[in-house]
C-alpha positions as a Markdown table, in Angstrom:
| # | Residue | x | y | z |
|---|---|---|---|---|
| 1 | Met | 149.8 | 95.2 | 121.1 |
| 2 | Ile | 151.2 | 92.0 | 119.5 |
| 3 | Ser | 150.3 | 88.6 | 120.8 |
| 4 | Lys | 151.5 | 85.4 | 119.4 |
| 5 | Tyr | 149.9 | 82.0 | 120.0 |
| 6 | Asn | 151.7 | 78.9 | 119.0 |
| 7 | His | 150.4 | 75.4 | 119.4 |
| 8 | Lys | 151.9 | 72.5 | 117.6 |
| 9 | Asp | 152.0 | 73.6 | 114.0 |
| 10 | Leu | 149.6 | 76.5 | 114.4 |
| 11 | Asn | 150.9 | 80.0 | 114.6 |
| 12 | Trp | 148.4 | 82.9 | 115.3 |
| 13 | Ile | 149.7 | 86.5 | 115.4 |
| 14 | Asp | 147.1 | 88.8 | 116.8 |
| 15 | Leu | 147.6 | 92.6 | 116.7 |
| 16 | Glu | 145.2 | 94.5 | 118.9 |
| 17 | Ser | 145.0 | 98.3 | 118.5 |
| 18 | Pro | 148.5 | 98.2 | 116.8 |
| 19 | Arg | 150.7 | 101.2 | 116.1 |
| 20 | Ile | 151.9 | 101.4 | 112.5 |
| 21 | Glu | 155.4 | 100.3 | 113.7 |
| 22 | Glu | 154.0 | 97.1 | 115.1 |
| 23 | Ile | 152.1 | 96.4 | 111.8 |
| 24 | Glu | 155.2 | 97.1 | 109.8 |
| 25 | His | 157.3 | 94.9 | 112.1 |
| 26 | Ile | 155.0 | 91.9 | 111.7 |
| 27 | Leu | 154.7 | 92.4 | 107.9 |
| 28 | Glu | 158.5 | 92.3 | 107.7 |
| 29 | Gln | 158.7 | 89.1 | 109.7 |
| 30 | Tyr | 156.2 | 87.0 | 107.9 |
| 31 | Pro | 155.9 | 86.1 | 104.2 |
| 32 | Ile | 152.9 | 88.1 | 103.1 |
| 33 | Pro | 152.4 | 89.1 | 99.4 |
| 34 | Ser | 153.3 | 92.7 | 98.7 |
| 35 | Asn | 149.8 | 93.6 | 97.4 |
| 36 | Ile | 148.3 | 92.4 | 100.7 |
| 37 | Lys | 151.0 | 94.3 | 102.8 |
| 38 | Glu | 150.1 | 97.4 | 100.8 |
| 39 | Arg | 146.4 | 96.9 | 101.5 |
| 40 | Ile | 147.0 | 96.4 | 105.2 |
| 41 | Val | 149.2 | 99.5 | 105.6 |
| 42 | Asn | 147.4 | 101.9 | 103.1 |
| 43 | Glu | 143.8 | 100.7 | 103.1 |
| 44 | Phe | 143.2 | 99.7 | 106.7 |
| 45 | Gly | 139.5 | 99.4 | 107.2 |
| 46 | Val | 138.5 | 99.3 | 103.6 |
| 47 | Asp | 136.3 | 96.2 | 103.1 |
| 48 | His | 137.9 | 93.7 | 100.9 |
| 49 | Val | 138.1 | 89.9 | 100.5 |
| 50 | Asp | 140.8 | 88.2 | 98.5 |
| 51 | Val | 140.6 | 84.4 | 98.3 |
| 52 | Asn | 143.6 | 82.8 | 96.6 |
| 53 | Phe | 144.9 | 79.3 | 96.3 |
| 54 | Asp | 147.8 | 80.3 | 98.7 |
| 55 | Tyr | 145.9 | 82.6 | 101.2 |
| 56 | Ile | 142.8 | 84.3 | 102.4 |
| 57 | Tyr | 142.8 | 88.0 | 103.1 |
| 58 | Ala | 139.7 | 89.8 | 104.5 |
| 59 | Ser | 139.2 | 93.3 | 105.8 |
| 60 | Ile | 135.8 | 93.6 | 107.3 |
| 61 | Ala | 133.6 | 96.4 | 108.8 |
| 62 | Asn | 136.5 | 98.8 | 109.5 |
| 63 | Lys | 137.2 | 96.6 | 112.4 |
| 64 | Tyr | 139.0 | 93.4 | 111.5 |
| 65 | Ile | 141.8 | 92.3 | 109.1 |
| 66 | Phe | 142.5 | 88.6 | 108.6 |
| 67 | Phe | 145.3 | 87.0 | 106.7 |
| 68 | Val | 145.5 | 83.2 | 106.6 |
| 69 | Asn | 147.9 | 80.9 | 104.7 |
| 70 | Asp | 149.2 | 77.4 | 105.4 |
| 71 | Asn | 152.0 | 78.7 | 107.7 |
| 72 | Phe | 150.3 | 81.2 | 110.0 |
| 73 | Phe | 147.2 | 83.2 | 110.8 |
| 74 | Leu | 147.3 | 87.0 | 111.2 |
| 75 | Thr | 144.6 | 89.1 | 112.8 |
| 76 | Ile | 144.5 | 92.8 | 113.2 |
| 77 | His | 141.7 | 94.6 | 115.1 |
| 78 | Thr | 141.3 | 98.2 | 116.3 |
| 79 | Glu | 139.9 | 97.4 | 119.8 |
| 80 | Pro | 139.8 | 94.6 | 122.3 |
| 81 | Ile | 137.3 | 92.0 | 121.2 |
| 82 | Lys | 135.9 | 89.4 | 123.6 |
| 83 | Ala | 135.7 | 86.8 | 120.9 |
| 84 | Phe | 139.4 | 87.0 | 120.3 |
| 85 | Ser | 140.4 | 86.7 | 124.0 |
| 86 | Glu | 138.1 | 83.7 | 124.5 |
| 87 | Phe | 139.4 | 82.1 | 121.3 |
| 88 | Ser | 143.0 | 82.6 | 122.3 |
| 89 | Ser | 142.3 | 80.6 | 125.5 |
| 90 | Glu | 140.8 | 77.8 | 123.4 |
| 91 | Val | 143.8 | 77.7 | 121.1 |
| 92 | Glu | 146.2 | 77.5 | 123.9 |
| 93 | Leu | 144.2 | 74.6 | 125.4 |
| 94 | Asp | 144.1 | 72.9 | 122.0 |
| 95 | Val | 140.3 | 72.6 | 122.1 |
| 96 | Val | 138.5 | 74.9 | 119.7 |
| 97 | Gly | 134.8 | 74.1 | 119.5 |
| 98 | Asn | 135.6 | 70.8 | 121.3 |
| 99 | Glu | 137.7 | 69.7 | 118.3 |
| 100 | Lys | 141.3 | 69.5 | 117.5 |
| 101 | Ile | 142.3 | 72.2 | 115.0 |
| 102 | Asn | 145.1 | 71.1 | 112.7 |
| 103 | Asn | 145.3 | 73.9 | 110.1 |
| 104 | His | 145.2 | 77.7 | 109.9 |
| 105 | Lys | 142.2 | 77.9 | 107.6 |
| 106 | Leu | 140.1 | 75.8 | 110.1 |
| 107 | Leu | 141.4 | 78.1 | 112.9 |
| 108 | Phe | 140.1 | 81.1 | 110.9 |
| 109 | Ala | 136.7 | 79.5 | 110.4 |
| 110 | Tyr | 136.4 | 78.8 | 114.1 |
| 111 | Leu | 137.4 | 82.4 | 115.0 |
| 112 | Leu | 134.8 | 83.7 | 112.6 |
| 113 | Lys | 132.2 | 81.4 | 114.2 |
| 114 | Asn | 133.3 | 82.6 | 117.7 |
| 115 | Ile | 132.9 | 86.3 | 116.6 |
| 116 | Gln | 129.4 | 85.6 | 115.2 |
| 117 | Ile | 128.4 | 83.8 | 118.5 |
| 118 | Asn | 129.8 | 86.7 | 120.6 |
| 119 | Asn | 128.1 | 89.3 | 118.4 |
| 120 | His | 124.8 | 87.4 | 118.6 |
| 121 | Thr | 125.1 | 87.2 | 122.4 |
| 122 | Glu | 126.0 | 90.9 | 122.5 |
| 123 | Ile | 122.9 | 91.8 | 120.4 |
| 124 | Glu | 120.7 | 89.7 | 122.7 |
| 125 | Asn | 122.1 | 91.4 | 125.8 |
| 126 | Asn | 121.6 | 94.8 | 124.1 |
| 127 | His | 118.1 | 93.8 | 123.1 |
| 128 | Gln | 117.3 | 92.8 | 126.8 |
| 129 | Tyr | 118.8 | 96.1 | 128.0 |
| 130 | Ile | 116.7 | 98.1 | 125.5 |
| 131 | Glu | 113.5 | 96.2 | 126.4 |
| 132 | Ser | 114.2 | 96.9 | 130.1 |
| 133 | Asn | 114.7 | 100.6 | 129.4 |
| 134 | Leu | 111.6 | 100.7 | 127.3 |
| 135 | Lys | 109.5 | 99.3 | 130.1 |
| 136 | His | 111.1 | 101.8 | 132.5 |
| 137 | Ile | 110.3 | 104.6 | 130.1 |
| 138 | Glu | 106.8 | 103.3 | 129.6 |
| 139 | Asn | 106.3 | 103.3 | 133.4 |
| 140 | Leu | 107.7 | 106.8 | 133.7 |
| 141 | Asn | 105.4 | 107.9 | 130.9 |
| 142 | Asn | 102.4 | 106.4 | 132.7 |
| 143 | Ile | 103.4 | 108.3 | 135.9 |
| 144 | Leu | 103.8 | 111.5 | 133.9 |
| 145 | Asn | 100.4 | 111.1 | 132.3 |
| 146 | Lys | 98.8 | 110.5 | 135.8 |
| 147 | Asn | 100.6 | 113.6 | 137.1 |
| 148 | Lys | 99.4 | 115.6 | 134.1 |
| 149 | Ile | 95.8 | 114.6 | 134.8 |
| 150 | Lys | 96.2 | 115.6 | 138.5 |
| 151 | Ile | 97.7 | 118.9 | 137.5 |
| 152 | Lys | 94.9 | 119.6 | 135.1 |
| 153 | Arg | 92.3 | 118.7 | 137.7 |
| 154 | Gln | 94.0 | 121.0 | 140.2 |
| 155 | Phe | 94.3 | 123.8 | 137.7 |
| 156 | Tyr | 90.5 | 123.6 | 136.9 |
| 157 | Ile | 89.7 | 123.5 | 140.6 |
| 158 | Ile | 91.9 | 126.6 | 141.2 |
| 159 | Ile | 90.3 | 128.4 | 138.2 |
| 160 | Ser | 86.9 | 127.5 | 139.4 |
| 161 | Leu | 87.6 | 128.7 | 142.9 |
| 162 | Ile | 89.0 | 132.0 | 141.6 |
| 163 | Leu | 85.9 | 132.5 | 139.4 |
| 164 | Leu | 83.7 | 131.7 | 142.4 |
| 165 | Leu | 85.7 | 134.2 | 144.5 |
| 166 | Ile | 85.3 | 136.9 | 141.9 |
| 167 | Ile | 81.6 | 136.2 | 141.6 |
| 168 | Phe | 81.2 | 136.3 | 145.4 |
| 169 | Ile | 83.1 | 139.6 | 145.7 |
| 170 | Trp | 81.1 | 141.0 | 142.8 |
| 171 | Leu | 77.9 | 140.3 | 144.6 |
């Protein structure tokens, strides 16, 4: 899916879970160096960073591709990402991090910051979820241990009764 966000002189093209045709279409429309086009098409997901006087290209964690120059900002990602949707709202409102953004490289920096904040929040939420589950498992383990003790006690009582019965019958 191709989304375009334009605000004043800022142009952000965001491709979410794009088909190869969508990627090729965007690569034809915008002036991207041929070596970067080749990387985007042929090496999608291979970690690489290329910082040049004219542009920044980054492919990170088999999940994101960024291309930034003075004229536009391109992002490609393989799945919906909360940080991107939140950030697009901020760009449309012209308030990113409570500041006015006036160039694409600064826009890129704020998006990276937003991704990091969202990842940190997600990790915290996962940590709390895991903690909660561990407490639940601990409680279940305590209950199981109590039940094991009860079953052992009952087993010994039954064995003792059977032995007493055998002795009583024997006599």
